[in-house]
C-alpha positions in Angstrom: 31.6 -9.2 37.1 30.6 -8.5 40.6 27.4 -9.9 42.0 26.2 -6.3 42.6 26.8 -5.2 39.0 25.2 -8.4 37.7 22.1 -7.7 39.8 21.8 -4.1 38.6 22.1 -5.1 35.0 19.5 -7.8 35.5 17.1 -5.3 37.0 17.7 -2.9 34.2 17.0 -5.6 31.6 13.8 -6.5 33.3 12.6 -2.9 33.5 13.4 -2.3 29.8 11.7 -5.5 28.6 8.6 -4.9 30.6 8.1 -1.3 29.4 6.9 0.1 26.1 4.5 -1.6 23.7 4.5 -4.8 21.8 4.0 -4.5 18.1 3.5 -7.3 15.5 5.0 -6.9 12.1 2.2 -7.4 9.5 2.3 -10.6 7.5 5.6 -11.7 9.1 4.2 -12.0 12.6 7.4 -11.0 14.4 7.0 -9.4 17.8 8.7 -6.1 18.6 9.2 -4.3 21.9 9.0 -0.6 21.1 9.9 2.1 23.7 9.0 5.0 21.5 5.6 6.0 20.3 4.4 6.4 16.7 3.9 10.1 17.5 7.5 10.6 18.6 9.0 8.9 15.6 6.7 10.6 13.1 7.3 14.0 14.6 11.1 13.6 14.3 10.8 12.1 10.9 8.7 14.8 9.5 11.0 17.5 10.8 14.0 16.0 9.1 12.2 15.2 5.9 11.1 18.8 5.5 14.6 20.0 6.1 15.9 17.6 3.5 13.4 18.6 0.9 14.3 22.3 1.2 17.8 21.5 -0.2 16.9 18.6 -2.5 16.6 19.3 -6.2 13.5 17.8 -7.8 14.0 16.0 -11.1 13.2 18.0 -14.2 12.3 14.8 -16.1 8.5 14.9 -16.1 8.1 11.3 -17.4 10.2 9.7 -14.8 8.7 11.9 -12.0 5.3 10.8 -13.1 6.4 7.1 -13.1 7.8 7.3 -9.5 4.5 8.9 -8.3 2.4 6.4 -10.2 4.3 3.3 -9.0 4.6 4.6 -5.5 0.9 5.4 -5.2 -0.1 2.1 -6.6 2.0 0.4 -3.9 0.6 2.7 -1.2 -3.0 1.9 -2.3 -2.2 -1.9 -2.1 -0.6 -1.6 1.4 -3.5 0.6 2.7 -6.0 -1.8 1.3 -4.3 -4.8 3.0 -4.1 -3.0 6.3 -7.7 -2.1 6.2 -8.8 -5.6 5.2 -6.8 -7.2 8.0 -7.9 -5.3 11.1 -5.0 -2.8 11.0 -7.0 0.3 10.0 -5.6 2.3 12.9 -2.1 2.0 11.3 -3.3 3.7 8.1 -3.6 7.1 10.0 0.2 7.1 10.5 0.9 7.4 6.8 0.8 10.5 4.6 2.2 9.2 1.4 4.4 11.5 -0.7 6.7 10.4 -3.6 9.6 12.5 -5.0 12.3 12.0 -7.6 15.4 14.1 -7.0 18.5 15.0 -9.0 21.1 12.7 -7.4 23.1 10.2 -9.3 23.7 7.9 -6.3 22.0 4.5 -6.6 19.6 5.1 -3.8 16.1 5.5 -2.5 14.6 5.9 1.0 11.3 6.0 2.8 11.0 8.0 6.0 8.6 6.8 8.7 5.1 8.0 7.8 5.5 7.3 4.1 7.7 10.1 2.8 9.5 8.5 -0.1 12.4 9.8 -2.2 14.0 8.1 -5.2 17.3 9.2 -6.6 17.6 9.5 -10.4 20.7 7.3 -10.3 18.8 4.2 -9.5 16.5 4.4 -12.6 19.1 3.0 -15.1 19.3 -0.1 -12.8 15.6 -0.6 -12.2 14.9 -0.1 -16.0 11.2 -0.8 -15.7 8.2 0.0 -13.4 8.1 -3.5 -11.9 11.7 -3.3 -10.7 11.1 0.2 -9.4 8.2 -1.4 -7.4 10.6 -3.8 -5.9 12.8 -0.9 -4.6 9.8 1.1 -3.4 8.2 -2.0 -1.8 11.4 -2.6 0.2 11.4 1.0 1.4 7.7 1.0 2.3 8.3 -2.2 4.2 10.7 -0.5 6.5 8.0 2.0 7.4 5.2 -0.5 7.8 7.4 -2.8 9.9 8.4 0.2 12.1 12.1 -0.6 11.8 13.2 2.9 12.7 11.2 2.8 16.0 12.7 -0.6 16.6 16.2 0.7 16.1 15.6 3.6 18.4 14.2 1.3 21.0 17.2 -1.0 20.8 19.6 2.0 21.0 17.8 3.2 24.1 18.3 -0.3 25.7 21.9 -0.6 24.7 23.2 3.0 25.2 21.0 4.6 27.8 19.2 2.0 29.8 16.8 3.2 32.5 18.5 6.6 32.6 16.6 7.7 29.5 13.7 5.3 29.7 11.5 7.5 31.8 12.0 10.5 29.6 11.1 8.6 26.5 8.0 7.0 27.9 6.6 10.0 29.7 6.6 12.5 26.9 4.0 12.6 24.1 6.3 14.7 21.9 9.9 14.1 20.9 12.0 13.9 24.0 15.7 15.0 24.1 16.7 11.4 24.4 14.7 10.4 21.3 16.3 13.4 19.4 19.8 12.2 20.3 19.0 8.8 18.9 17.2 10.0 15.8 20.3 10.4 13.6 21.3 6.8 14.5 17.9 5.1 14.0 16.4 7.0 11.1 19.5 8.1 9.3 19.0 11.8 9.4 21.0 14.7 8.1 23.9 13.8 5.9 23.1 10.1 6.3 19.5 10.4 5.3 18.3 7.3 3.6 21.4 5.3 4.6 20.4 4.1 8.1 22.2 0.9 8.9 19.2 -1.4 9.6 20.1 -4.8 11.0 20.5 -7.7 8.6 17.3 -9.2 10.1 15.4 -6.0 9.3 16.8 -5.8 5.8 15.8 -9.4 5.0 12.4 -8.7 6.5 12.0 -5.6 4.3 13.0 -7.7 1.2 10.4 -10.3 2.0 7.6 -7.7 2.7 8.7 -5.6 -0.3 8.1 -8.6 -2.6 4.7 -9.1 -1.2 3.7 -5.4 -1.4 4.8 -5.3 -5.0 2.8 -8.4 -5.7 -0.3 -7.0 -4.0 0.0 -4.0 -6.3 0.0 -6.2 -9.3 3.7 -6.2 -10.1 5.4 -9.5 -10.8 7.8 -10.1 -7.8 9.9 -12.4 -9.9 11.6 -9.4 -11.5 13.4 -8.8 -8.2 16.0 -11.5 -9.1 17.0 -9.7 -12.3 17.1 -6.4 -10.5 19.4 -7.5 -7.8 21.6 -9.2 -10.4 21.9 -5.8 -12.1 22.6 -4.2 -8.8 25.5 -6.7 -8.2 26.9 -5.8 -11.6 26.6 -2.1 -11.1 28.6 -2.4 -7.8 31.1 -4.9 -9.0 29.5 -7.6 -6.8 30.1 -5.7 -3.6 26.8 -4.0 -3.1 25.9 -0.6 -4.6 25.2 2.5 -2.5 21.6 1.5 -2.1 21.3 -0.9 0.9 25.2 -0.9 1.2 24.9 -2.2 4.8 22.5 -4.9 3.7 23.2 -8.6 3.1 25.5 -9.5 0.2 24.0 -9.6 -3.3 24.5 -13.4 -3.4 22.7 -14.0 -0.1 20.0 -11.5 -0.9 19.2 -13.2 -4.2 19.0 -16.6 -2.5 16.7 -15.2 0.1 14.5 -13.6 -2.5 14.2 -16.8 -4.4 13.3 -18.5 -1.1 10.5 -16.1 -0.4 9.2 -16.0 -4.0 6.6 -18.8 -3.6 5.0 -16.8 -0.7 5.0 -13.5 -2.7 3.4 -15.1 -5.7 0.4 -16.1 -3.6 -0.4 -12.4 -3.4 0.2 -11.9 -7.2 -1.6 -14.8 -8.9 -4.8 -13.8 -10.7 -4.1 -10.1 -10.4 -6.1 -8.0 -12.8 -5.7 -4.3 -13.4 -4.6 -3.1 -10.0 -6.2 0.4 -10.3 -9.7 -1.0 -10.6 -9.7 -4.7 -10.0 -9.3 -7.0 -7.1 -6.5 -9.1 -5.9 -6.8 -12.2 -3.7 -4.3 -12.3 -0.9 -3.7 -14.9 1.7 -3.0 -14.2 5.3 -1.9 -17.3 7.1 -4.3 -19.4 5.1 -7.3 -17.0 5.1 -8.2 -15.7 1.6 -9.3 -12.1 1.5 -10.2 -9.9 -1.5 -9.0 -6.4 -1.4 -10.0 -3.6 -3.8 -7.6 -0.9 -4.8 -8.6 2.7 -4.9 
């Protein structure tokens, strides 16, 4: 590599790292450098979500549909309560929760940025119960809360476009052309909706947060082990369509077991989640949050 090229790359790297905003993933504490705004991501996400829902077929099973909405809203209430109780009330405005069960036999579910959640009927025989469904929805909600789509878009900008697109991304309050070009990669839009290949780090992070969110909502996070064992069986040990790009079933289960002690801190002593209170710890500080 020539000295001139090395110098240019170094300058580009400095410009990229010094721009954008720094976000901290709740509970985890990991820092992110985001080059796209919440408004940009949510605008693009909502557009694609509405397009998807125009062609999706809602489930005709009233019981299962009610269950998805009930479990989903219970999780959403827990997450919102936690954010409000921990100085993150500004984040709450970014979510407009919506839960749908659709006629699709793929073993899948997804949450778009902003809290638009879709569950495929094909995953219900694997979840079997509400607590295991909460593990799935907790994972998907975690992707939204941790802003993983915005992080992927930012990383794509750095890797593929560098400073050429940076100015456009940062100077527009809406969705710039550059952001739209990266949308299908980062959010998993169109035919790949719900199948975005998040990084292994993000997937593990979503598993960890998902356990905690389920526990906050009053669901026993320990059911996650049995759920992922059933997922492994359903896919022959190779990973079912849900999270197909994620860590292997064996590694995922080991990681979940490793994070279980932390998750149980948010679950112990939980009373009826719809009316009671749950004590949660945030790096040693005990807070009490009340669910709506």
